[in-house]
C-alpha positions in Angstrom: 20.4 2.2 15.7 21.3 4.3 12.8 24.3 2.1 11.7 22.6 -1.2 11.9 20.5 -0.8 8.7 23.8 -0.1 7.0 24.4 -3.9 7.2 22.4 -3.8 4.0 25.3 -2.0 2.4 27.4 -5.2 2.8 25.3 -6.9 0.1 24.9 -5.7 -3.5 21.3 -5.3 -4.7 20.9 -7.1 -8.0 17.3 -7.5 -9.3 16.2 -10.8 -10.6 12.6 -10.5 -11.7 12.3 -14.3 -12.4 12.0 -15.3 -8.8 10.4 -14.1 -5.5 11.0 -15.2 -2.0 8.2 -16.6 0.1 7.3 -14.5 3.2 7.8 -17.4 5.5 11.4 -17.6 4.4 12.1 -14.2 6.1 12.1 -16.1 9.4 15.0 -18.3 8.3 17.7 -16.1 9.6 16.1 -15.7 13.0 15.7 -19.5 13.2 19.3 -20.1 12.0 20.8 -18.8 15.3 21.7 -21.2 18.1 20.4 -20.4 21.6 23.9 -19.1 22.4 24.0 -16.9 19.3 20.6 -15.5 20.2 21.9 -14.6 23.6 25.0 -13.0 22.1 22.8 -11.0 19.7 20.7 -9.7 22.5 23.6 -8.5 24.5 25.4 -7.1 21.5 22.3 -5.2 20.4 22.1 -3.7 23.9 25.7 -2.6 23.7 25.3 -1.3 20.1 22.1 0.6 20.8 23.4 2.1 24.1 26.0 4.1 22.0 28.7 3.0 24.5 32.4 2.8 23.9 32.2 -0.7 22.5 29.6 0.2 19.9 31.9 -0.5 16.9 33.0 -3.9 18.3 29.4 -4.8 18.9 28.4 -3.8 15.4 31.2 -6.0 13.9 30.1 -9.0 16.1 26.5 -8.5 15.1 27.5 -8.4 11.5 29.4 -11.7 11.8 26.5 -13.5 13.4 23.9 -12.1 10.9 26.2 -12.8 8.0 26.5 -16.5 9.1 22.7 -16.7 9.2 22.4 -15.0 5.8 24.8 -17.5 4.3 22.9 -20.4 5.7 19.5 -19.2 4.5 20.8 -18.1 1.1 22.1 -21.6 0.5 19.1 -23.3 1.9 16.5 -21.3 -0.1 18.7 -20.5 -3.1 18.0 -16.8 -2.7 18.9 -14.4 -5.4 21.1 -11.4 -4.5 17.9 -9.3 -4.3 16.3 -11.7 -1.9 19.5 -12.0 0.2 19.8 -8.2 0.4 16.1 -7.9 1.4 16.4 -10.6 4.0 19.4 -8.9 5.5 17.6 -5.6 5.7 14.6 -7.3 7.2 16.7 -9.1 9.8 18.6 -5.8 10.7 15.3 -4.0 11.3 13.9 -7.0 13.3 16.9 -7.1 15.5 16.8 -3.3 16.0 13.1 -3.4 16.9 13.5 -6.3 19.4 16.5 -4.6 21.0 14.6 -1.3 21.5 11.6 -3.1 23.0 13.8 -5.3 25.3 15.7 -2.3 26.5 12.6 -0.2 27.2 13.5 2.3 24.5 10.1 1.7 23.0 7.1 1.7 25.3 4.9 -1.3 24.5 1.9 1.0 25.2 3.1 3.4 22.5 3.7 0.6 20.0 0.3 -0.9 20.7 -1.4 2.5 20.2 0.5 2.9 16.9 -0.4 -0.6 15.7 -4.1 0.1 16.5 -4.1 3.4 14.7 -2.3 2.0 11.7 -5.0 -0.7 11.2 -7.6 2.0 10.7 -8.1 3.9 7.4 -5.7 4.5 4.5 -2.2 5.2 5.8 -0.5 5.6 2.4 0.4 9.2 2.9 1.9 8.4 6.3 4.0 5.5 4.9 5.2 7.7 2.1 6.2 10.4 4.6 8.1 7.9 6.7 9.8 6.4 3.7 10.9 9.8 2.3 11.5 11.8 5.5 14.6 13.8 5.3 14.5 14.1 1.5 14.1 17.4 -0.1 10.5 18.6 -0.2 9.3 16.2 2.6 8.7 18.0 5.8 7.3 15.2 7.9 4.0 17.0 8.4 2.0 13.8 7.9 4.1 12.1 10.6 3.4 15.1 12.9 -0.3 14.7 12.2 -0.2 11.0 13.1 1.7 11.8 16.3 -0.9 14.3 17.2 -3.7 11.9 16.3 -2.2 9.5 18.9 -2.2 12.2 21.5 1.6 12.5 21.8 2.2 15.9 20.2 3.2 17.5 23.5 5.1 14.4 24.8 8.5 14.7 23.0 9.8 11.4 24.2 6.7 9.4 23.1 6.6 11.4 19.8 10.2 10.3 19.1 9.3 6.7 20.0 6.5 6.8 17.5 8.9 8.2 14.8 11.5 5.5 15.6 8.9 2.7 15.6 7.4 3.9 12.3 10.8 4.0 10.7 11.6 0.4 11.7 8.1 -0.7 10.6 8.6 1.1 7.2 11.9 -0.8 6.8 10.3 -4.1 7.6 7.5 -3.4 5.1 9.9 -2.3 2.3 12.2 -5.3 2.7 9.2 -7.7 2.8 7.8 -6.1 -0.4 11.2 -6.3 -2.2 11.8 -9.8 -1.0 8.5 -11.1 -2.3 8.3 -9.1 -5.6 8.7 -10.8 -8.9 
């Protein structure tokens, strides 16, 4: 899963404050795949996320399919470089999330509990902690508090699922925000 967001590195980020994408356009890439390509993406994501010996080949094949969708949608919606990069990031995170759910690497009960908890109160500190985790001065204490609030502090596997899910959700939020900003 770590390498998939690096698909974003394939596109250069160039800000163009004059335009902003519409949120509905973020579904374009998902809708650009044929039924056969969707099936290929599902199996390629499983191979990629398993960390198996064909991981590199799976990544390259995913990149080709996603790039094709990006090209179609960029032309169709006349996206700027910033919008294309944001859409690519969004699609990478969407595929990663769907793959983890489909493979049982994210428990639907855990994600439902996270979604319910996120809907309550102000979660700005949590989102900041997720976005900046790993950077100097950010310990992840806010994420640990959230995991404990959910009742998963002593369940290492579920705690890690919460962290993985929050990271993907944070990526989806950030790319949506960047895609739609003027």
